[in-house]
C-alpha positions as CSV (number, residue, x, y, z in Angstrom):
1,M,19.9,-0.2,18.9
2,H,22.2,0.8,16.1
3,I,22.6,-0.4,12.5
4,I,26.1,0.5,11.4
5,N,28.5,0.4,8.4
6,G,25.7,-0.3,5.8
7,K,24.8,1.5,2.6
8,I,22.0,3.7,4.0
9,L,19.2,4.6,1.5
10,T,17.0,7.0,3.4
11,M,14.6,7.5,0.5
12,A,14.4,11.1,1.8
13,G,17.1,12.4,-0.6
14,E,20.2,11.2,1.2
15,T,22.3,8.0,0.6
16,Y,25.2,7.2,2.8
17,E,27.6,4.7,1.3
18,K,28.8,3.9,4.8
19,G,26.4,5.0,7.4
20,Y,24.3,4.2,10.4
21,V,20.7,4.3,11.8
22,S,20.1,4.7,15.5
23,I,16.8,3.6,17.1
24,R,15.3,4.5,20.4
25,D,11.9,3.5,21.8
26,G,10.7,2.2,18.4
27,K,11.6,5.4,16.5
28,I,14.5,6.4,14.4
29,S,16.6,8.8,16.6
30,S,19.3,9.6,14.0
31,V,20.7,8.7,10.6
32,G,24.0,9.7,9.1
33,A,27.5,8.9,7.8
34,M,29.7,6.7,10.0
35,E,32.0,9.6,10.7
36,S,29.3,11.1,12.9
37,F,28.4,7.9,14.7
38,R,29.2,7.6,18.4
39,A,29.0,4.1,20.0
40,D,27.3,3.9,23.3
41,G,27.3,0.2,24.1
42,E,23.8,-0.5,22.9
43,E,22.9,-3.5,20.8
44,T,24.4,-3.1,17.3
45,I,23.9,-4.7,13.9
46,N,27.0,-4.5,11.8
47,A,25.6,-4.2,8.2
48,E,28.8,-3.9,6.4
49,G,28.3,-4.7,2.7
50,A,24.5,-4.6,3.0
51,W,21.8,-2.2,2.0
52,V,19.8,-0.6,4.8
53,M,16.4,0.8,3.7
54,P,13.0,1.7,5.1
55,G,10.8,-1.4,5.2
56,L,8.9,-1.9,2.0
57,I,5.2,-1.0,1.6
58,D,2.6,-2.8,-0.5
59,A,0.0,0.0,-1.3
60,H,-2.8,-2.4,-2.4
61,C,-3.3,-6.0,-1.3
62,H,-5.7,-8.4,0.5
63,V,-3.4,-10.1,2.9
64,G,-5.4,-11.6,5.8
65,I,-8.7,-10.8,4.3
66,S,-8.2,-13.4,1.5
67,E,-6.3,-15.9,3.6
68,E,-3.8,-18.4,2.1
69,K,-4.6,-22.1,2.6
70,S,-8.1,-21.5,3.9
71,G,-10.4,-21.6,0.9
72,T,-13.8,-20.1,1.3
73,V,-13.6,-20.3,5.1
74,G,-10.8,-17.6,5.0
75,E,-12.3,-15.6,2.1
76,D,-13.8,-12.4,3.5
77,C,-12.7,-10.0,0.7
78,N,-16.1,-9.3,-0.9
79,E,-19.6,-8.9,0.5
80,T,-21.4,-10.0,-2.6
81,T,-25.0,-9.6,-1.4
82,C,-25.2,-5.8,-1.8
83,P,-23.3,-3.6,-4.3
84,V,-23.0,-0.5,-2.1
85,T,-21.5,-1.1,1.3
86,P,-19.5,1.9,2.6
87,H,-20.0,0.9,6.2
88,L,-17.9,-2.3,6.0
89,R,-14.4,-2.2,7.6
90,A,-11.4,-4.3,6.6
91,L,-10.5,-4.0,10.3
92,D,-13.2,-6.5,11.1
93,A,-12.1,-9.2,8.7
94,I,-8.3,-9.3,8.5
95,N,-6.7,-12.3,10.2
96,P,-3.2,-11.5,11.4
97,M,-2.5,-15.2,11.6
98,D,-2.5,-15.5,7.8
99,P,0.9,-16.9,6.9
100,A,1.2,-14.3,4.2
101,F,2.1,-11.7,6.9
102,H,5.2,-13.7,7.8
103,E,6.0,-14.1,4.1
104,A,5.9,-10.3,3.8
105,V,8.2,-9.8,6.8
106,M,10.7,-12.3,5.3
107,A,10.8,-10.1,2.2
108,G,11.5,-6.9,4.2
109,I,7.9,-5.7,3.8
110,T,6.9,-3.9,7.0
111,S,3.5,-2.4,6.2
112,L,0.5,-3.0,3.9
113,M,-2.6,-1.2,2.7
114,I,-5.4,-3.8,3.0
115,G,-9.2,-3.7,2.3
116,P,-12.2,-5.1,0.5
117,G,-12.1,-6.4,-3.0
118,S,-13.7,-5.1,-6.2
119,S,-17.0,-6.9,-6.5
120,N,-18.9,-3.9,-5.2
121,V,-19.5,-0.4,-6.6
122,V,-18.6,0.7,-3.1
123,G,-16.7,-2.0,-1.1
124,G,-15.9,-0.3,2.2
125,Q,-13.1,1.1,4.3
126,W,-9.4,0.2,3.9
127,L,-6.7,0.4,6.5
128,F,-2.9,0.7,6.6
129,M,-1.2,-1.6,9.0
130,K,2.1,-3.2,10.1
131,T,3.0,-6.8,9.1
132,Q,4.1,-8.0,12.5
133,G,1.8,-8.8,15.3
134,R,-1.1,-10.9,16.6
135,C,-3.7,-8.3,17.5
136,I,-4.8,-6.2,14.5
137,D,-5.8,-3.3,16.7
138,N,-2.1,-2.9,17.7
139,M,-0.9,-3.3,14.2
140,V,-3.0,-0.5,12.6
141,V,-1.3,2.7,11.5
142,K,-4.4,4.4,9.9
143,A,-8.0,3.3,9.8
144,P,-9.9,4.2,7.8
145,A,-7.3,5.0,5.2
146,A,-9.4,5.0,2.1
147,M,-12.9,4.1,0.7
148,K,-12.9,1.4,-1.9
149,V,-14.9,1.9,-5.2
150,A,-14.8,-0.2,-8.3
151,F,-15.4,0.3,-12.0
152,G,-15.5,-2.2,-14.9
153,E,-16.0,-5.9,-15.2
154,N,-16.1,-7.1,-11.6
155,P,-19.3,-5.3,-10.4
156,K,-21.0,-6.1,-13.7
157,K,-20.1,-9.8,-13.4
158,D,-20.9,-10.3,-9.8
159,Y,-24.3,-8.5,-9.9
160,G,-25.4,-8.1,-13.5
161,A,-24.9,-11.8,-14.2
162,N,-27.5,-12.5,-11.5
163,G,-30.0,-10.0,-12.9
164,D,-29.1,-7.4,-10.3
165,M,-27.8,-3.9,-10.7
166,P,-25.2,-2.9,-11.9
167,A,-25.2,-4.8,-15.2
168,S,-23.5,-2.0,-17.1
169,R,-20.7,0.6,-16.7
170,M,-23.5,3.3,-16.8
171,A,-25.1,1.7,-13.8
172,I,-21.8,1.5,-11.9
173,A,-21.2,5.2,-12.4
174,G,-24.9,6.1,-11.7
175,M,-25.0,4.1,-8.5
176,L,-21.7,5.7,-7.2
177,R,-22.9,9.2,-8.1
178,E,-26.2,8.6,-6.3
179,E,-24.4,7.4,-3.2
180,L,-22.1,10.4,-3.2
181,W,-25.0,12.8,-3.9
182,K,-26.8,11.4,-0.8
183,A,-23.6,11.7,1.2
184,C,-23.1,15.3,0.2
185,R,-26.6,16.2,1.2
186,Y,-26.1,14.5,4.5
187,L,-22.9,16.4,5.1
188,E,-24.6,19.7,4.3
189,K,-27.4,19.0,6.8
190,K,-24.9,17.9,9.5
191,E,-22.7,21.0,9.1
192,K,-25.9,23.2,9.5
193,G,-26.7,21.3,12.7
194,D,-29.8,19.8,11.2
195,V,-28.9,16.2,12.0
196,P,-29.6,15.5,15.7
197,P,-27.7,12.5,17.2
198,E,-30.7,10.2,17.1
199,E,-31.0,10.8,13.3
200,E,-27.4,10.2,12.4
201,D,-27.1,7.7,9.5
202,F,-24.3,5.1,10.1
203,R,-23.7,4.5,6.4
204,M,-23.6,8.2,5.6
205,E,-21.2,8.9,8.5
206,C,-18.7,6.6,6.8
207,W,-18.5,9.1,3.8
208,L,-17.6,12.1,5.9
209,P,-13.8,11.7,5.9
210,V,-14.0,11.1,2.1
211,L,-16.1,14.3,1.5
212,R,-13.8,16.3,3.8
213,R,-10.8,15.0,1.8
214,E,-9.2,13.4,4.8
215,I,-9.0,10.0,3.0
216,P,-9.2,9.2,-0.7
217,L,-11.5,7.1,-2.8
218,K,-9.5,4.0,-3.7
219,A,-10.7,3.4,-7.3
220,H,-10.3,0.0,-8.8
221,A,-10.0,0.8,-12.6
222,H,-8.1,-1.2,-15.2
223,R,-9.4,0.0,-18.6
224,A,-8.7,3.5,-19.9
225,D,-12.4,4.5,-20.1
226,D,-12.9,3.3,-16.5
227,I,-9.9,5.3,-15.3
228,L,-11.4,8.4,-17.0
229,T,-14.8,7.8,-15.5
230,A,-13.2,7.5,-12.0
231,I,-11.4,10.8,-12.6
232,R,-14.6,12.5,-13.9
233,I,-16.6,11.5,-10.8
234,A,-13.9,12.4,-8.3
235,K,-13.6,15.8,-9.9
236,E,-17.3,16.3,-10.0
237,F,-17.5,15.7,-6.2
238,H,-14.1,17.4,-5.4
239,L,-12.6,14.3,-3.9
240,E,-9.1,12.9,-3.4
241,M,-8.5,9.6,-5.2
242,T,-5.9,7.0,-5.9
243,L,-6.1,5.1,-9.3
244,D,-5.5,1.5,-8.3
245,H,-4.4,-1.0,-11.0
246,C,-4.4,1.7,-13.7
247,T,-3.6,-1.1,-16.1
248,E,-4.2,1.0,-19.3
249,G,-2.7,4.1,-17.7
250,H,0.1,4.1,-20.1
251,L,-2.5,4.7,-22.9
252,I,-3.8,7.9,-21.3
253,A,-0.8,9.1,-19.3
254,D,-1.2,12.7,-20.2
255,E,-4.8,12.8,-19.1
256,I,-4.0,11.1,-15.8
257,A,-1.1,13.6,-15.2
258,E,-3.5,16.5,-15.8
259,S,-5.9,15.1,-13.2
260,G,-3.3,15.2,-10.5
261,F,-4.2,11.8,-9.1
262,P,-1.5,9.3,-8.1
263,A,-1.5,5.7,-9.4
264,I,-0.9,2.4,-7.7
265,V,0.1,0.0,-10.5
266,G,-0.3,-3.7,-10.7
267,P,-0.5,-6.6,-10.3
268,D,1.6,-7.1,-13.4
269,L,3.0,-10.4,-12.3
270,S,-0.2,-12.2,-13.2
271,S,-2.0,-13.6,-16.2
272,R,-4.4,-11.6,-18.4
273,S,-7.3,-13.3,-16.8
274,K,-10.0,-11.0,-18.2
275,I,-10.7,-8.7,-21.1
276,E,-10.1,-5.4,-19.4
277,I,-6.4,-6.3,-18.6
278,K,-5.5,-7.4,-22.1
279,N,-3.0,-4.5,-22.2
280,L,-1.3,-5.5,-18.9
281,S,2.4,-4.5,-19.0
282,F,5.3,-3.8,-16.6
283,K,6.0,-0.7,-18.7
284,T,3.0,1.2,-17.3
285,A,4.8,2.5,-14.2
286,G,7.6,3.9,-16.2
287,V,5.4,5.6,-18.7
288,L,3.4,7.3,-15.8
289,E,6.7,8.3,-14.1
290,K,7.9,10.1,-17.3
291,V,4.9,12.4,-17.3
292,G,5.2,13.2,-13.6
293,I,2.6,10.9,-12.0
294,K,3.4,9.8,-8.5
295,T,3.4,6.0,-8.7
296,A,3.4,3.1,-6.3
297,I,3.5,-0.6,-7.1
298,M,1.2,-3.3,-5.7
299,T,0.9,-7.1,-5.6
300,D,-2.9,-7.2,-5.1
301,H,-2.1,-10.3,-3.0
302,P,-3.1,-13.1,-3.5
303,V,-3.3,-12.3,-7.2
304,S,0.5,-11.9,-7.1
305,L,2.0,-13.1,-3.8
306,V,3.0,-10.3,-1.4
307,R,6.5,-11.6,-1.1
308,Y,7.1,-10.7,-4.7
309,L,6.6,-7.0,-4.3
310,P,10.3,-6.2,-4.7
311,L,10.4,-8.4,-7.8
312,C,7.5,-6.5,-9.3
313,A,9.3,-3.2,-8.7
314,G,12.4,-4.7,-10.3
315,L,10.5,-5.9,-13.4
316,S,9.0,-2.4,-13.7
317,V,12.5,-1.0,-13.7
318,K,13.5,-3.5,-16.4
319,Q,10.6,-2.1,-18.5
320,G,11.4,1.6,-18.2
321,L,10.8,2.8,-14.6
322,S,13.8,4.6,-13.2
323,Y,15.9,2.7,-10.6
324,E,15.2,5.4,-8.0
325,G,11.5,5.3,-9.1
326,G,11.4,1.6,-8.5
327,L,12.7,2.0,-4.9
328,R,10.4,4.9,-4.2
329,A,7.4,3.0,-5.6
330,V,7.6,0.5,-2.7
331,T,8.8,3.0,0.0
332,I,8.2,6.8,0.2
333,H,5.9,7.1,-2.8
334,A,3.7,4.3,-1.5
335,A,3.7,5.9,2.0
336,E,2.7,9.3,0.5
337,I,0.0,7.9,-1.6
338,C,-1.4,6.0,1.3
339,G,-1.3,9.1,3.6
340,V,1.1,7.7,6.1
341,S,4.5,9.3,5.2
342,D,4.6,11.0,8.6
343,R,5.2,7.5,10.1
344,V,6.8,5.3,7.4
345,G,8.4,5.2,4.0
346,S,11.8,6.7,4.7
347,L,14.6,6.7,7.3
348,E,14.2,10.0,9.0
349,K,14.4,11.1,12.6
350,G,11.1,10.6,14.4
351,K,9.7,8.1,12.0
352,D,8.8,4.5,13.0
353,A,11.9,2.3,13.0
354,D,10.6,0.0,10.2
355,I,13.8,-1.1,8.5
356,A,14.9,-3.8,6.0
357,V,18.5,-4.9,5.7
358,Y,19.3,-6.5,2.4
359,S,22.4,-8.3,0.9
360,G,22.1,-5.9,-2.0
361,S,19.4,-4.1,-4.0
362,P,15.9,-5.5,-3.2
363,L,15.1,-5.1,-6.9
364,E,17.6,-7.8,-7.8
365,I,16.3,-11.4,-7.8
366,F,19.2,-13.0,-5.8
367,T,19.2,-10.4,-3.1
368,E,18.4,-11.8,0.4
369,T,16.7,-10.2,3.3
370,L,19.1,-10.2,6.2
371,Y,17.1,-8.4,8.8
372,T,13.6,-6.9,9.1
373,L,12.8,-4.6,11.9
374,V,9.3,-3.3,12.8
375,D,9.0,-0.6,15.4
376,G,12.7,-1.0,16.2
377,K,12.4,-4.7,17.0
378,I,14.1,-7.5,15.0
379,V,11.2,-9.6,13.6
380,Y,13.2,-11.6,11.1
381,Q,16.9,-12.4,10.6
382,K,18.8,-14.6,8.2
383,G,22.2,-16.2,8.6
384,D,24.5,-16.9,11.5
385,T,24.1,-14.7,14.6
386,C,25.9,-14.5,17.8
387,K,25.1,-12.5,20.9
388,T,28.2,-11.2,22.7
389,T,28.1,-8.2,25.1
390,G,24.7,-7.2,23.8
391,N,25.8,-7.0,20.1
392,I,24.5,-8.9,17.1
393,A,27.5,-9.6,14.9
394,M,26.5,-9.8,11.2
395,T,28.8,-8.9,8.4
396,Y,27.8,-9.4,4.8
397,S,30.6,-9.0,2.2
398,Q,29.8,-8.6,-1.4
């Protein structure tokens, strides 16, 4: 298959005002200017007048684990009976039949980072997956992709209010440190060969990819002091980490930049529903960008609906994020932060053919999604189509 004549934004440093993308066996086989395109009779989408981009990525959401329309029956986001649950896997709770997956596809969103919520000090393992499919095992790109930890109001409210621990920020930090300390001792014993197979600890095994820096902590932190506590603990244990929400990040941008950790900002398209997000603002991503922090944008679906991801990026641009930064925050930067940029996030030879074709910039509110492709297959299309001699004729004129 080929997509031709479109404005190709590779998000890898090249933009072709009139270019093409060729696809073979679900992968991108070549990208370039139309002058170098050679027709071969394969199925072709004529994207004249349209923007062709890598499919968008939501770097933090709860699609399928907090299902739409299902109430408590479809709510599997938080295990609120124990505050430390590293052994829980999002893989076992996500329902691909959640209609929000199709809403994502319709918005040109082709992959998502999904996992447990923020009730627990340690919530469990996140995964990165495609938005199209029926069997989650076939949709997964990376699992586990991160270990969720949470600071601030949520663990305090969901446990402290019941007379359980943690009831304070001190307790949250203390419980996380204790868990990490135990995991470090377990890793030391295992590397010395002092843990025979019959004595392996299932919960501790889940920490090994974190301690080996193969996957990051995914730290829920809104308030400035919680962000700094997350940084302090990650540095103490020499861990990789993403700062998720980072709501008051604009107040401590220099300190975050010094830490070297990336930020996943949002959801800004929501109400200030609790005290720790009183400084919620679409300006945060732009402030972080200006001091050199790699930044992605999230919806935290269902807090903000996943289909509004491009709108969230556009509103961040309106409040100071660069236009290029807005596009990168939902494509290549999101992929890099999630640890999957070898597969998705840009239009480059060898990467998955996850592609969105838009009537214009996805950051503009009136822009329509014309086509969405996942693994080289058309999974959504808008407008009139006709199939003649194996071609799909679609021309959009601005």
